[in-house]
C-alpha positions in Angstrom: -98.4 -90.4 -48.8 -94.3 -90.4 -47.6 -91.2 -90.7 -49.0 -88.6 -92.2 -47.8 -85.0 -91.5 -48.7 -83.5 -93.1 -45.6 -82.5 -96.8 -46.1 -84.3 -98.2 -49.1 -86.0 -95.5 -52.0 -89.8 -96.3 -50.9 -93.1 -94.1 -51.2 -95.8 -95.2 -48.6 -99.4 -94.6 -49.1 -101.9 -93.1 -46.9 -103.5 -97.2 -46.4 -99.9 -98.3 -45.9 -99.2 -99.8 -49.0 -95.0 -99.6 -50.3 -94.1 -98.7 -53.5 -90.4 -98.6 -54.8 -90.0 -96.5 -57.8 -89.3 -98.2 -61.0 -86.2 -97.5 -63.4 -82.7 -96.7 -61.7 -83.1 -92.8 -63.7 -86.6 -92.2 -62.3 -85.2 -93.0 -58.9 -82.4 -90.3 -59.1 -84.8 -88.1 -61.0 -87.6 -88.0 -57.9 -84.7 -88.5 -55.1 -83.2 -85.6 -56.3 -86.5 -83.4 -56.4 -87.2 -84.4 -52.8 -84.2 -83.0 -51.4 -85.8 -79.3 -51.8 -89.5 -80.0 -52.3 -91.3 -77.3 -53.3 -88.5 -75.6 -54.8 -87.2 -75.4 -58.4 -84.5 -78.4 -59.5 -83.1 -77.1 -62.7 -82.9 -79.0 -65.6 -79.1 -78.1 -65.8 -78.6 -80.3 -62.1 -81.2 -82.9 -63.1 -79.0 -83.7 -66.6 -75.5 -83.6 -64.2 -77.0 -85.8 -61.3 -78.0 -87.8 -64.6 -75.5 -88.6 -67.0 -72.4 -86.2 -64.8 -70.2 -84.1 -66.8 -70.8 -86.1 -70.0 -74.8 -86.3 -71.0 -76.2 -87.2 -74.6 -77.5 -84.5 -76.8 -80.5 -86.2 -76.3 -80.3 -85.6 -72.1 -82.9 -82.7 -71.9 -85.2 -84.7 -74.5 -84.8 -87.6 -71.9 -85.0 -85.9 -69.2 -88.5 -85.3 -69.7 -88.5 -88.9 -70.7 -88.6 -89.6 -67.4 -90.2 -86.8 -65.9 -93.1 -88.4 -68.0 -92.8 -92.1 -66.3 -92.7 -90.2 -63.0 -95.7 -88.8 -63.5 -97.2 -91.7 -64.8 -96.3 -93.7 -62.2 -98.2 -91.6 -59.6 -101.2 -91.8 -61.5 -101.0 -95.7 -62.5 -100.0 -97.2 -58.8 -102.7 -95.3 -57.5 -100.8 -92.7 -55.4 -102.4 -89.7 -56.4 -105.6 -88.9 -58.0 -105.6 -89.4 -61.8 -106.4 -85.2 -62.2 -103.6 -83.8 -59.9 -100.1 -83.8 -60.0 -97.1 -83.7 -57.8 -94.5 -82.9 -60.2 -94.6 -79.6 -62.1 -92.8 -78.0 -64.8 -91.2 -74.7 -63.3 -88.5 -72.9 -66.0 -86.3 -73.6 -65.9 -86.8 -76.8 -63.7 -89.0 -79.3 -62.2 -90.2 -79.1 -58.8 -92.3 -81.6 -56.6 -95.2 -80.4 -54.7 -95.2 -81.9 -51.3 -95.4 -81.3 -47.8 -91.6 -81.4 -46.0 -92.9 -83.8 -43.4 -93.7 -86.2 -45.9 -90.1 -85.9 -46.9 -88.0 -88.2 -44.3 -84.5 -86.6 -44.9 -86.4 -83.2 -44.5 -87.8 -84.5 -41.3 -84.7 -86.0 -40.1 -82.5 -82.8 -40.7 -85.3 -80.5 -39.0 -85.0 -83.1 -35.9 -81.2 -82.9 -35.6 -81.3 -79.4 -35.7 -84.1 -78.8 -33.4 -82.0 -81.2 -31.2 -79.0 -79.4 -31.2 -81.0 -75.7 -30.0 -82.3 -77.6 -27.0 -78.8 -78.9 -26.2 -77.3 -75.5 -26.9 -80.1 -73.7 -24.4 -79.5 -76.3 -21.7 -82.8 -78.5 -21.8 -80.8 -81.7 -22.3 -83.9 -84.2 -21.7 -85.7 -82.4 -24.6 -82.5 -82.6 -26.8 -81.9 -86.7 -25.6 -85.7 -87.1 -26.9 -85.6 -85.3 -29.7 -82.4 -86.7 -31.3 -83.6 -90.3 -30.8 -86.8 -89.6 -32.7 -84.4 -88.6 -35.3 -82.1 -91.6 -34.8 -85.4 -93.7 -35.0 -86.0 -92.4 -38.7 -82.8 -94.3 -39.6 -83.0 -97.1 -41.7 -79.7 -97.8 -43.1 -77.5 -95.9 -45.9 -79.7 -93.1 -48.0 -81.0 -94.1 -51.1 -79.5 -97.2 -50.9 -81.3 -99.7 -53.8 -80.3 -98.1 -56.9 -76.9 -95.8 -58.0 -76.6 -92.1 -57.6 -74.7 -89.8 -59.5 -72.6 -86.1 -58.3 -75.5 -84.4 -57.3 -77.2 -86.7 -55.0 -73.8 -87.7 -53.8 -73.3 -84.4 -52.2 -76.9 -84.5 -50.6 -75.9 -88.0 -49.4 -72.4 -86.8 -47.6 -74.1 -83.7 -45.7 -76.8 -86.3 -44.3 -74.5 -89.1 -42.8 -72.5 -85.7 -41.3 -76.0 -85.0 -39.4 -76.5 -88.8 -38.9 -73.4 -88.3 -36.9 -74.4 -84.7 -34.9 -77.8 -87.0 -34.4 -75.1 -89.7 -32.2 -73.0 -86.4 -30.3 -75.9 -84.8 -29.2 -77.6 -88.1 -27.6 -74.4 -89.0 -26.4 -73.5 -84.9 -25.1 -77.3 -85.4 -23.7 -76.6 -88.5 -21.9 -73.6 -86.8 -20.5 -75.1 -83.8 -19.3 -78.0 -86.6 -17.6 -75.4 -88.1 -15.9 -76.2 -91.4 -18.2 -72.5 -91.8 -18.5 -72.8 -96.1 -18.0 -74.9 -96.0 -20.5 -73.7 -94.7 -23.3 -70.7 -97.2 -22.9 -71.9 -99.7 -25.3 -72.8 -97.5 -28.2 -69.6 -95.5 -28.0 -68.1 -98.6 -28.5 -70.1 -99.7 -31.2 -69.7 -96.2 -32.9 -66.1 -96.6 -32.7 -66.5 -99.9 -34.4 -68.1 -97.5 -37.5 -66.3 -94.2 -37.7 -62.4 -95.9 -36.3 -61.1 -92.5 -36.5 -63.9 -89.9 -34.8 -61.9 -88.7 -31.9 -65.1 -87.4 -30.6 -66.4 -90.8 -30.0 -62.7 -91.9 -28.6 -62.8 -88.8 -26.0 -66.3 -89.6 -25.0 -65.6 -93.4 -24.5 -62.7 -93.0 -22.5 -64.8 -90.0 -20.3 -67.9 -92.2 -19.6 -64.6 -95.1 -18.5 -63.3 -93.2 -16.4 -66.2 -91.7 -14.8 -68.0 -94.5 -13.8 -64.7 -95.9 -12.5 -63.6 -98.2 -14.9 -60.0 -96.5 -15.1 -57.8 -99.4 -16.6 -60.3 -99.8 -19.1 -60.3 -95.9 -19.9 -56.2 -95.8 -20.2 -56.9 -99.2 -22.5 -59.1 -96.9 -25.1 -56.4 -94.2 -24.9 -54.1 -96.3 -26.2 -56.0 -97.9 -28.6 -56.9 -94.6 -30.2 -53.1 -93.3 -29.7 -51.8 -96.4 -31.7 -54.4 -96.3 -34.2 -54.3 -92.7 -35.4 -50.4 -93.2 -35.4 -50.8 -96.3 -37.5 -53.6 -94.9 -39.8 -52.4 -91.4 -40.0 -49.2 -90.8 -38.4 -50.9 -88.4 -36.2 -50.5 -87.7 -32.1 -54.0 -87.6 -30.1 -55.8 -84.4 -29.9 -55.1 -82.5 -27.1 -58.6 -82.8 -25.4 -57.3 -86.7 -25.5 -54.5 -85.7 -24.2 -55.8 -83.9 -21.4 -57.7 -87.1 -20.5 -55.0 -89.3 -20.4 -53.4 -87.2 -17.6 -56.5 -86.8 -16.0 -56.7 -90.5 -15.7 -52.8 -90.9 -14.8 -53.2 -88.8 -12.6 -56.6 -87.9 -10.9 -57.7 -85.0 -8.3 -59.3 -85.2 -5.4 -63.1 -84.0 -5.7 -63.1 -84.2 -9.6 -66.2 -83.5 -10.8 -69.0 -86.6 -11.9 -68.2 -85.9 -15.6 -64.7 -85.6 -17.5 -66.4 -85.1 -20.8 -65.0 -82.1 -22.3 -67.5 -80.0 -24.8 -66.0 -80.8 -28.4 -69.0 -80.2 -29.9 -68.9 -76.5 -28.7 -68.6 -74.8 -31.9 -71.8 -76.9 -33.5 -73.6 -75.3 -29.8 -72.7 -71.7 -30.7 -74.0 -71.8 -33.7 -77.4 -73.2 -32.9 -77.8 -70.8 -29.8 -77.2 -68.0 -32.6 -79.0 -69.2 -35.4 
């Protein structure tokens, strides 16, 4: 049995049946437990997720009811054997007993971190392959089929950052492998999705410059310069300005890739981890 939280929340049985958990509150409860499989999630955290800062007086009793319904769902839908329980009570809260590799967000995070380590170690080919495996898991915004509370919102923000990191690793790996042209279309799409991400803008400008499309690269710089000024009142970053100067004054015998190393901090962290 697998638990997919990236995209609509669904449970996939070993024989391929797909089950969508019932009420939003039961979904929230299960989803929060699945963010840390086999670890205790306190009743306090679950109550905060379900009701925020103003829980009802009956919050603990109602939470126990949601846990009961979740347990019954696994049995009634024939997702597990009747004599087995995935959700265990363990003061001061509850835990769900499933392997990490059965929960897509756990697999996704592992793959992104592994890809980052591979890139830091200089293995761009394996890093590219691993980042692509991670991105294949992305079916859309996580937990898209029910509203979430404050606690899950924090987990989803972390997941969104990992999603961006996976794209960065893939683009960085392609650059190191000389696949500059292959990244251009993807970078244009990413800039449309994340217009204020200067990293993506810098890579598009570099890829265009590297592949001999200097006029398009200069236009791409003007686009991001205007965007930053209009939206935030900011000048482009130092890296973007340096790329602009190199486009205006190319030096003979420059290296094939103009891309800087904006992900250096992350690569150092992965190397020392």
